N, C-alpha and C positions, 0 to 999 in steps of 0.2 A: 183774938181769932182772926179778925180781918187782916191784921198786920202779918200774921204768920202765913195766911193764904197768899197775900200779895208777894211775900218773900219767896214762897214756893213757886208761884207763877213766874217770878223774875228768874229764879234758878232754871226753870224749865226752858224759858225763852233763851236764856244764855246758852244752855246746852244745844238748843236748836241752831242758834247762830254759829256756834263753834263747828257744828256738824256741817252746816252749809259752806262755811269758809274753809274747811279742811279738805274738801275735794274727796277723792276716792278713799274708801275705807273710813270715812269720817263718822263720828258719832260712836266709835268703838275705842276711843283713846284709853279707856279703863281696862280694856281686854289686852293682856300681854300675849303676844303671839309666840308663846313658848309652851311646849309640852314635852318634858323629858321622856316620858313613857312612850310617846309617839316616835320620837327620834330613836330611842333605844330599840323599839320594836322593828322599825323599818331598816335600821342598820343591820340587825341580826338576820332579817329575811333576805337581804341581798338583792332587792328588786332594782336598786339604782346602780348603774355601772360604777365600777371602781373609780375613785377620784372625783366623782360628780356629786357626792352627797351634800356638800356645802352649797353648791349651786342649786340643788334641788330644794333645800330648806330656804334659801334666800328667795327663790321664786315663789314658794308657798306663802311667804310673808308679804309679797308684793300684791297690790290690788290687781284685780283681773281686768284686762282690757274689755271694753264694750264691743259687742259684735252685733251686726245686723245682717239679715238675710232678705234678699228680694224674692218675693214669691215667684216661683219659676214657671207655673203652668199657664198664667195669663199671657196673652200675646203682648200685654202692656209691659212685661218685664224688661224688654230691651229699651223701651222708651224711658222707663224709670231709671235704668242704669245710665242711659245717655244723659238724662237730667241731672243725676247725682254727679257724674264725672265732669260735665261741662259747666253746670251752674254753681255747684257747691265745692267740690274737691279742688278745682282749679284755684278758686279764690282763697281757700284755706291754706294752700301751699305757700302763698305769699304773705300770710298773716303773721304779725308779731304782737304779742301781748306782754306788757311789762318787760320789754327787751328780750323776750324768749320767743323763738320761732316755733310756731305750732306744727306738730307733726301731722301731716295729712293722713286720712284713713287709707289703709292698704288692703288689697284683696287677699283672702285666704288662699294660699298657693294651691291647696289640694281640693278646693271646692270648685266644681265645674262652672265654666262660663262667667267667671267673675261675679257670681250671684251672692257672695258672702264677703263682708268687709269687717275689719276691726280697727278700733281707734282708742288712743289713750287719753282723749280729752275728758276733763272732769267737769262737773257741774259748775264749779267755781270759775273755770276759764270760760265756759259757755256764757255765763252771765256778764262777763266783762266785754263782750263784743256783740254788736248788733248783727254782724254777719253770721256769727255762730248761733245767735238766738234764732235767726231765720232758718238755719240748718236744723236747729232743734224743733222748731214748729213744723218744718217739713216732715221730720221723722214722726212726730206725734200724729199729724194728720194722715200720713200714709199708713201708719200702723193701724189706726182706727178703720181705714178703708180696706185693710187686708192686703195691701200691696207690699208692705215691709213687715218683717217679724223681728222682734228683739229675741235673740236666742244665743245661749252660750255656744262657743265654737265646737267643743267636743260633743255637745248634744246633737249636732247636725250629722254626726257620723253614722249612727245606726240605720236611719232610713236610706242613706246612700248605699250601704252594704246589702240592703234587702233586694236591690235591683228590681224595683217595681215596674210592672207593665200594666197598661189600661184594663186588661181582662182579669187581673188578679183579685182574688178574695182575700182581704187583709184583716187581721185582728191585732189591735193594739191593746195589750192586756192591762197595763197600768198607765193610762194615757194622760191623766191630768198633770200639769196645766194645759198641755195640748200643742206645744210647739212642734214636737215630732209628728203628731197627728196631722198638723197642717202640712208638713212636708209630704206625708203619705198621700194626702188628698191632691196636692199639686201634681205629684207624679202620676196619679191616676188620670188626671185631666191633661196629660201632656199634649193631646190633640184637641184644641179648642173647638174644632169644627164638629166634634162628636159631643152633643149635649148630655147623652146618657152612656158613658162607658160601661162595658159589661161588668167590670169589677166594682168593688165597694170597700169601705172601711167601717169596721165596727170598733168603736173606741170605748173601752171599759174603764171604770175606776170604782174602787171599793167605797170611796168617800162620797156620800151623796152631795155635800155642799160643793166639793171640788168638781163634781160632774157639771155643775152650772158654769163654772169657769171654763171648762172644756167646751161647753155649748157655745159660749161667747167667742172663744177662739175659732171654732170650726165655722160658725155662722158667717164670719167675715169673708169666707171663701165661697159662699153661696153655691154649695154643691148639693145635688140631689142624691148623692151616693155615700152619705155619711150618716151613721146612726150612733148615738151616744147611749150606752147602757150602764147600769149600776149593779155590779156584782163583786163578790169576793173572787179575785183572779185565781186563787188556788182551787176554787171549786166552780168555775164559770160553767154554766150548763152547756151541754151539747145542743145544737140547734137542728131543727128539721127543715127540709125544703121539699117542695114538690118537684119531682124530676121525671119527665115522661109519664105523667099520670100516677106515679108511685111516690110514697114517702121515702126520703133518703136523708142520711145524716150529712150535715155540712162539714166539709173539711176545708181548711184555709190554705191558700197557696203561699202566703207570707204571714209570719207572726213576729211582732215586735214585743219582746219580753224585757222591758226596762224596769227591773224590780226595785222594791224599796231597799234601801241600803243605809249603811252608817254614814255615808256622805263625806268621808275624809278627803276625797278629791276636790271638794268644794270649799276648802278652807280659805281660799283667796277671796271668795264671795260671801260665804256664810261664816263670819268670824267667830260666832258662838262655838263652832266645832272645836276650836283650839282648847277651850277649857272643859268641854264636855267629852272629849274623845277618851275612850277606854277600850281595851281589847274585848270586853264583855259584849259590846254592841254587836260585833260580828258573830259572836257565839249565839246570841239571841236570834239573829236574823237568818242564819244559814238554813235552818229547817224550812222557814217560810219561803225563802228564795228557791229552794230545791222543789218544794211543792208546786210553786207557780210555774217553774220551768217544766216540771213533769206534766202538768196540766196542759201547758202549751204544746209540747211535742205530741201529746195524745191527740190533739185536735188538728195537727198539721197533716196536710196531704202528703202521701208518698211522692218524693221528688221536690217537695217544697223546702223553703228556707226559713229558719227562725234565727233571729239575732237576739242574743242574750247580752244585756249591758247593765253596768252599774257605774255610779260616780264614786266608787270606792276603789282604793288601791290594794285592799286586803285580800290575799289569796284565799282566805277562808270563805269569802263571799264571791270569789271569782273562779280561780282554777279548781277549787275544791268542789264547787257546785257543778262545773262542767265535767270534771272527772267522774263524779258520782253518777251524773246523768248518762255519760258514755258507758260506764260499767254496767248500769242497770239495763241499758238498751240492747246489750248483747249483739252489737254490730248493726243495729237498726239505724243508728245515728253516726255521722262522722263530722269532724271539724273541717270546714272548707278553707282552702288556701286563699286568703284575701289580700295578700301583700301587693298585688298589682292593681287592685280595684281603686285605690285612692293614691295615685302617684303624687308625691310631694308631702304626704303626711308622714311625720316621724313617729315611730312607735317601737316599743320593746316587745320582743316575743314573750309568750307566756312561760312561766316557770314550771319545772317538773318536780321540785322539792320545796317544801315549806314547813314551818314549825308552828305550833300553836302555843299561845301564852295566855294565862289567866290574868285577871286584873291585879292579883297579888304578886305577879311577876314569875310564876312557875312556868317552865317551858316543857312541852311534850312533843316528841318527834313521831310517836307511834301510838296507836290505840291501846296497845298492850301496856304502856306506861301509865295510863290514866287510872287512878284509884276508883273503886266502885262508887265511892261517895260523890264523884264528879260525873257519873254516867248520865245523869239527867241533863247536864248542861253541855257536855262534850260528847259528840257522836262519832262513830267510825268514819262517816262520810266526810268529816272535816280534814282527814289526813290523806296524803297521796297514796295511791295504790302501791302495795308492797312488791308485786310481781314486776320486775324490770321490763320484761317482754311486753306485758299488757300495757304498762305505762308508755313505752316507746310507741306502741300501736295507736295510742290515743292522739298523738301529735299535738300535745298541749302547747307546743311552741307556736302553733298557728293562731292562738289567742293574741289579742293586741292590747297592750297596756300603754296608755299615753301619759307621759310624765310632764309636769308643768314647765320645767326649765328647757325642754327641747324646742318648743314652739310658742312659748308664752301663752299657755292655755290652762285650763283646769286639769285635774287628774281624772282618768277615765279608763274603763275596761270594757272590751267588746269581744264577742266570739260569735262566729257564724256557723250554725249547725244545718246540715242537710240531712233529710230523712230518706233513708234508702229502702226501708221496709216497715211494715206495721210494728208497733211496739210489742215486745214478746209477751207482756201480760195481757195484751188484747187478743192474741191468737192462741194462747196456750190451752184454754179450756172453752172452746166455742160452744159446746153443748151446754155446759153449765150456764153460760151467759144467755143462751137462747131461752132456757127455761125461766131463769130469773127475770129477764127483761120482758118476756111475754106476760108474766104475771103482773109486773109493775105497769106494763103497757095497758092492761085492763083497768088499772086504777087511775092512770093519768090521762087516758084517752089517746095515747100514742099507739098506733097500730103496730103489731108485731113485725110487720115488714120493715118498720123503721129501725128495729133493733139490729145492731151489727156488732161484730167484735170490737168496734170502736166505742161501744158503751163502756166507758173506761172507769178505772178506779178513781173515785172522787169522794173525799171526805166531806161531811156536812160542815157548814160554817161553825156550828157549835163544837164539833170535834176538832176542827182545825185550830180553834182558839186554845183548846186544851193541849195541843201538840206543837205549839210554836217552836219549842226547842228540840223537837224530835228529829228523826233522821230521814225525814221526807216520807211521803205517803207510800211510795212504791215499795219500800222495805216491808212495811206493815201489811200493805195490800197483798203482795205476793204471798206472804206468810199466811194471811187469812184465807186467800183464795185456795191455797194448797190444802188448808184444813177442811175446805168445803168440797173437795173432790168427791163426787157421788159414790157412796158405798151401797146405795140402794136406789130404787127408781124414784123415790119421793123427795128429791132434793128441794123442789119448790115449797113443799110443806115444811121441811126441816129448817130451811134458812130463816133466821129471825130477821127482825126489822133492821138491826144493826148491820148484819152481813149484807142484807139487800142493798143498803146504802153504799157499802164499800165497793162491791164488785158489779153492781148493776148500773142502770142508767142514773141520771141525776135524781135528786130526792123526789119521792112519790107524793109526799104530803104537800099541802098548799104552801107555796113560797111565802116566806115572811118578807114584807117590804118595809123599808125604813125611809125616813126623810119625807119629802113632800109627795102628796098624792098627785099623780100626773093625769091630765085630761086624756080621754081616749083618742085613739087614732082610728078614724072612721073613713073607709074608702068609699068613694062615690060609685054608684052603678052607672053603666053605660047610658041608660035611659033617664038619668037624673034630670029633672026639669031645669036645673041650673045651667046645663050645657046648651039648652035650646037657644037662649039669647046670646050666650058667649060665642057659640059656633057661628051664628049668622052675623053678629056684630063685628067680630075680628076675622071672619072667614077662615076659620081654623081648618088646616089640611086634614084629609081623611085618615092619614097615618098617625094623627096625634093620639098618644096613649092615654085615653080617658080613664082607664082603670087604675092608672098610677096617681090619680088626683085624690087627695085626702083632706079631711077637715078634722078639727079637734073637739067636735061636739056631737052628741047624739040628738040633742033636742034644740028647738028654736032655729032661728035663721043662721045660715052659715056665714061666719064673719070673714074668715080668711081661707083661701084654698092653697094647699101646698102640693108639691110634686116630689115623688121619690122614683128611683129607678125600679124596673120590674123585679130585679133581684131582691131589693130591700122590701118591696111589696110582698113577695113570696115569703120572706122571713117573718114579716110582721103578722101575716095571716096564719102562719103555722106555729108561732111560738109565743102568742100573747100570754099564755098561762105560765110559761117557764122563764120569761125574762122581763126585767123591768127596764122599759125604754124611757129615757129622759127626753130625748128630742131626735127628730129626724126630718128630712125633707127641706125644701127651699120654698119660700112663699112666692107664689106667682100671681095671685089675684087678691084684692081686698075689696070688701063690700063698700059701695058708695051709693047711699040712698038717693042722692040727687041725680045719679047717673041713669036711673030708671026712665026718666022722662026723655033721655037721649037714646034709649034703646038697649042699655045694658046696666045692670046693677053692680057690676064688678069692674074696677079699674085695674090696670096692670101695676105690678109691684116691681120696683127697681131691682130688688134682690134676685128675682128670678128671670130677669129679662133676657139674659144670655141663654138660659135653658129653654125659654118659651118661644123666643123670636123666630127660630127656624120653622115653627109651625104656623105662624101668623102670616096671612096673605093679603090683608088689607089694613088700612089705617096706619100706613107707614109713610113717613116723610123723609126723603133723603136730604140731608143737610150738609153744608160746607163748614169749614173751620170757622169762618166768620159768623155763621149762623149759631154755632155752638157757643161761641164767645158771648153773643148777645143773650142767648137763652140762659146761660149760667151766671151772667153778671147783672142782668136786669130782672126786676121782680116780676113784671107782668107785661112783657113787650107786646106792642101791637103787631099784627100779622105783617104790616107794611115794613117793619124793621128787618124782616128776613130778606135774603137775596131773592132775585126774581124767580129762580127755579123752585126754591122751597116755598115761596109765597104762592106761586101758582098751584103747587100740590096741596097746600093747606086750604086754599079756597074751595077745593073740590071735596074736602072731607067735612062731614058733619061734626057737631059738638060732641065732646067726650074724650075718653082716654086714647092716646096715640103712641106710636113708637117713632123716636127720632133717631135716624140711622146715618152714621158717617162711614163712608167707604173710602179707604185710603187710595191715593193716587201714586202708583210706584214711580212715575216720572217726576213727581215733585217731592224730593226728599226733605225739603224744609218743613213739610207737614208731617204729623204723626203717621207712621206706617202700620198702624194696627186699627182694626174696626172699633167703633164706639157706638154703643146702643144706650139710649136714654129713654125713660118713661116720660111722657108729657101729657098735657091736657090742652085740647083745642077749645078755646072759649068762643064767645060770640064774635068778638073783634080782636081778641088777643090769644097768645099762646104762651105756655110756660112749661118748664121742666120740673118734674117731681124727683129730685135727686137729693139725698142727704148731704149735709154741709161738707163733711170731709171728702166725699166723693166729688162734689163740685170742685173743691180745691185741687183734687187730684187731676181731674180732666183739664182744668184751666192751666195747671203747670205744664201738662203735656202739650198744650197749645201755645205755650210761651208767654202766658199772662202771669205777671208777678203777683203772688198772693201772700201777703204778710200783714199780720196784725201786731200792733205794738203791745207792750207788756200789760197795758190796761185792757186790751182787747177792743179798743175804741176805733183806732185808725186802720185803714186798709187801702192800699193803692188799687183803685178801681177806675174804670172809665167814667167820664162825666155823666151825671144824671143817674148814677146807680144808687140804690138804697143799701144801707148796711144790714147784713143778715143778723138776726137775733139768735134764735135757738134752732138753727137748721131751717129746713124748708117747710113752710106751712102751706098745704095745698088748699084750693078753694073749697074743697068738700070735706076736709078733715085733716088732722095733723098726721104727718108722716112719722110716726114714732114706732119704736119696736115694742110689740106687745106679746111676743112669744115667751113661753116659759123659759126662765133661766137666763134671760138676756141681762148681762151685767151692765152697771152704769158706765157711761162714757168716762174715760179717764181724762181729766182736764190737763194733766201735765205728765210728761213721760220722763222718767229718769233714764239717763243713758246707760245706767248699770243694767246688767242682764237680770231678767226675771228669774224667779225660783224654778230652776230646771231639775234640781236634784231630787232624788227619791229618798230623802233622809227618813229615818224611821220615825222621827218626831212628827213629820207631816203625814206619812203614808200609812203607818200601822196603828 
């Protein structure tokens, strides 16, 4: 037995070594990148321009370049870009490994302001050069700090096409793992001088576990305007808000509908797709995709934009869904012309004709050809509209399909929809809806005033599971609504439970919750005793929104205090019974028992310092670049180590939590040109910064201090007399660790390969 186990272990280790040494696409040597059915299917569909099919297939077999994106909303973005170009990319251009010149990273031509870059460097090459190892550590550290995001290039397109502005209410329907969500948050915070933009992002995912991955991604951006919820996107509930003293339904200005798909555009990254690909994948997913898209446009405000996207090239999942949506909308929706929005991006226009193939190889061009035995798997919405005039009016050529060989990317499909009027099934029978919704309102506690024609057709999760291969809810809903047209006065009594669910508001019975039970979100009152000492200790300005502060416990001492924007507070208070919130808000204060003797039991948290600092009027020390270097490289420096100005300020402040603030000097361009704010602690004779390790490294790099650990993590170039950091920063009164629900473990090493961005059915459904 022992011998066999040792042999098995040896084989496993050998496989791992082969994978490490093979670079990109390694570890998949046994997977042959061939699928005749795939080639036959896409040749017949004619999606690839004539004469380019071989190039297309060759590109699909090549490994995908790694792409990184600099988070654009922080004023630090320009500093990070400067650091990348001057410190890393310049050196890489001159580098040769094994006689081969390394290709330096290049900016994506179509992404604004050089904020996204791609590189073909493999892990094998990185490990052969200390210079590249340094670049790798830079990426790991900045990713953990939320300043850089690993993201597939085509995945960056949908948020750009949404044209986000700071006042927009945004819904991300299928958000995990969260790279696109992070883009949405960045755009919302375009103006860093506004701590609470009017807009917000609600990021939803059906998978409870993946919601926590989403939380981890979003938390790195430290925004008070993001909420993560856990629902089936095809039946995500309508939310209520208080507006001018009345209940109103929330409509979103922007919706990202990045649906689960077969993922055949990700073959360069997810090599398993080569052997698993079959035409039946798209047939199974079409109904679900259409239901999610329908639910999205129902909740979209008139005049709003929804981007529908997949990482599949298949027209059954792409144009067929869009065509069905446009046909059912009866003119309420139109495809937007987006060709000028991303200059430099190469894409193919959407197609107006396509065929359908079963896994046995049978082709169908029209619904009339489909035998009745196939009607459960193949639906009419999978085919192009018959009427040439109607088809031309849809302008399906405005859809965008990105082919891998055109710009060395993955495959992708995206369409931008603009809502011109309420959906026809929302306004067709307003009286019916009023009766039904007023009855269900009595059961749910929702006031009848909240019921509007937007209380839309929505199937229960149980029903949606039964109808995964159906023709989308709207076909059945319209049919069922028509059957319910009142023939007498007592419609409310006649409609049964099932009909109630279909054409009324979201489900009336108690919502079933799956996954972890979340701690409650409890808002503090304006006269909460917690504020008394906080107000006086930090001299909080009168316009500080106390009502936006919340905690996660009903009983006992409040351990952490979080802040959300007033819009998210409005939603939390009005929808606690109808939505499952996983996480929201940014931590601004943490309890520090030892702090009570200095005047306040709560110390500032670094996560929320940029949100909170505009309201703090005391306990602020203005520091210089040299002061920050001392604070971030020395464990517990004496006050005398600070420069004279900062030293004088510190002596006037009593012991306890402080803000360390750097204000850029426009006349000295050698120093960082963005503000820096750090949490600190003023001790009896010393001062220190409470900043997590990766953020320390980030700020030091911006100040020109080289930060590099050797492969054992033991050595680091620092100034004389500094102590090596162990597990991040331990403060004098408690460890600065993440304790919020769903925080993922820190990743010790980052692959340069892109994270899983696809919405493959294996992951998402």
